[in-house]
N, C-alpha and C positions, 0 to 999 in steps of 0.2 A: 505493499499500499504507501503510495506518495500521497503528500498534502502540501498543497500551496497556498498558504496564507497570505490572499489580495488584502491591501490597506488603502482604503479609500479616505480623501482628506478634502472637503470642501468647505473652501472658505466663502460667507457672505459678506456684504458690505452694503449699508442702503442709506440713505440721508432722512432722518426725521427733522422738519423744517417747521419752524414757527411763522406764523405771517399773518397779514391781515388781507382783506380785499383779495382773495386769492383769484378769483375770474375776473379781475378788472384787468383792462389787457395791459396795462402798464406792470403788472405785477410779472414777473419772469419765473416766479417759482417754480411753475409747474412746465412752463416749457424747458426750464433747465433740468428738471429733474428727466422728463419724458426724452432728453437729446444728450443726457448723461453717459460718456460711453463711445463717442463719438457714432460715426456711420454714417454712409448717405441716404438720403431720400426721407418723406412724409413720414411720420409715425403715425400709423393708425390706430386709431384709439374707439373704445367701444365705454360707454359711461351707464352706470349703474345705479339707481337715484332713490332714496328711500322715501316713500310718499309721504311721511311724518315731517320730513324736510321740505317736501316739494309745498306742504301745505303751509309751512311757515315762511317758505320763502317761494314766492309762487312765481317771479324773475326769475329765477335759477336757470332753467332750462335756454331761456333768452340769452342769459351772461354768460354762458356755458359756448352755445353756439356764436355770439361776438368773440369772445376770447378765443376760438380757435380761427374765425374768420380773419383775426388781428394777426394772428400766427399762420396762417396758411402755407407760408412757406416751409415750413417745420411740420404743422401736426396737420392731422386729418381726423374730423369726426364723422365715423363709419354711418349713423344714423344719430336720429334724436334721443335724447339719454331716454334710457328704460326705468320707467317707475313701478316699482313694485311694493308692496306692503312692508312696513319694519317691524321693528319691536321683536317681542319672544315668539310670537306665534309664526316669524318666518323659519324658524328652527324646528316646526315641529313635524315637519315632513320632507319629503325629497322633492316635492313641486316647484316651489320657488328655484331652488338650483338647476333643476330641469328646465325651467324658461329662463334662465340666465346662461346655461349651456346652450339653448336653442339659439338666444341671441348671440353669442360667441360665434357660432357655426355661421349664422346667416350672414352676420359681418365680414367673414373671413379672418378672424383675426387669429393671427399663427404666433409662434414662441418670440417672434420680434416685432410682436405688436402688443397695445397694452388692452388692459382692463381696468378703467378707473371706478372704485366702488365709492361711494358718497353717503354716509348715513350714520346711524349709530352701532353701537356694538356688535347686536344681535344682528345687523344687516351685514356687517362686516364680516360676522361670521360666515353667512351663507355665501355671499359672493368670495371670500376668500376660499371657499371649499370648490367652488365653481371654476373658480380660475385655475387652482391648484390641479382641478382632475382632467379639465379641457387641456389635451396635446401634452400631457402631464407634466402641466404646469405652463401657464403665460404668465406674462409680467403685468402684476396687480400694484397699481396705486392707491394707497389708502387715503380717504380724507374723512377722518372723524367728524362726528358734528355734536356729538355730545357731551359732558366733562368726563364722564367715566370714559369712553371711548377715547378722548385725548390723553386722559394720564394713563392709561391702562392696556385696555385689549388691543385698542387701536395701533399702538406700536408696536406689538409685540409679534411672535410668527406662529401663533397657532391660529387656527380655525377649525369649525364643527358643526353638524348640525344634531339634534338629538334624534334616538332612536329606539324605539321598542319600549319607552317610558324611561330610559336612560339618557340623561343632560351629558350632549356633548360626546354621544359614544360613537358617531362616524365623523372622524376630521386628519388633517395631517398637520405637519409641521412645514410650514412653507414660507422663508421670508419676503417681504414685498419687495416690489422694485424703488418705493419710495414713502414714505409719510407726511403728509402736509395736513397742518392743524393749522385751521384758520380761525382766530380768537372771533371773527363776528359771528359766529355760528353759535356762541355762548350768549349773545345778546337778545336771543328769541326764546331763550330758556328760564321756566319759573324757577325758583331760591330752589322747592325739592329735586330739582334734576340736577342744578349745578350742585346741592350738598351730596350727591351722589359720587360724584369727583373729589369733592374735599373729605368723604369719609374714607375713600380709598386712599388718598394722600397722610390722613391720619395713621392709618393700617401699617404703610410703606414706612412712613416716619417712625413709628414705633417699632419696626424691626430694625432700621438699618440707619437712623440719623436721628440723632437724641436732638441735635441745634435746631433741627426742621420742625420737629414736634411741639420745642417751645414756640418756635415761629407760630405755629398754627396757633396755638394756644391764645399768642399775644393777638392776633388779628381776628380771634372768635367775634368781638363786637362788628369788624367791617364786614366779615363774613356774612353774619345776621342782616347787614343793612344792603347787602348786595353788593358788595362794591366790586366791580367787575376789575379793575386794574389789581388789586390785591388776589381775588379768586385766580384770576390769568399768572401770575406769577407762581402760584401755589400750585395749580395743576401743571405747569412748565416742570417745576421742580422734582414732582410728583413722576411724570414723564420718565425725565431724567434718571431718577433712581431706579425705575423699572429697566431700562436700557444698562444699566450696569448690571 
């Protein structure tokens, strides 16, 4: 008997960007993320959009189209953004993932193309699974829109849906091509949804960073008053601790 031990080392690097007005034509964050690594030709992109985000930002599809038109030399939007229901319901069956896969196929998205997912954590989970399965993995750009997603699930490498009554039973570890956190999405969130992210920051700080924990404590009044600059700073620091 002979045994040959095969060793495989895979390195991944992806930018996590903190910005505002992501889809303003003058903001180059999305364009730079899609064109990083060089290469010729326009980047073909399919956008998947959480309907909850669409309800809060009804002009978003038009803004996305205008952004791609302003950068048409480098970027191509293969179709209008596909809007699907978000929230935990999107993870309860494989139906939404199948719809995403069908859209990726209809858009001729290949391994050199991009799937841009805009939504909360559960929506990004489902979209990430679809992107990871299609062609054994296409380039996924995450645009988290909730406080919790911007400081936790949106910046990580996991995705999944629920199956047979078990949470996150079907999923993959698949690093995104990029994560783009647009702080403007936080402005439409009520305080309880902002506090979801703060609660995550408290947990991470208690585990990893005593100084950060004390900072959150000192900021309690501002957080209660929905002081967005303070909340944004806390969420960003939490996201960076998750990356560590």
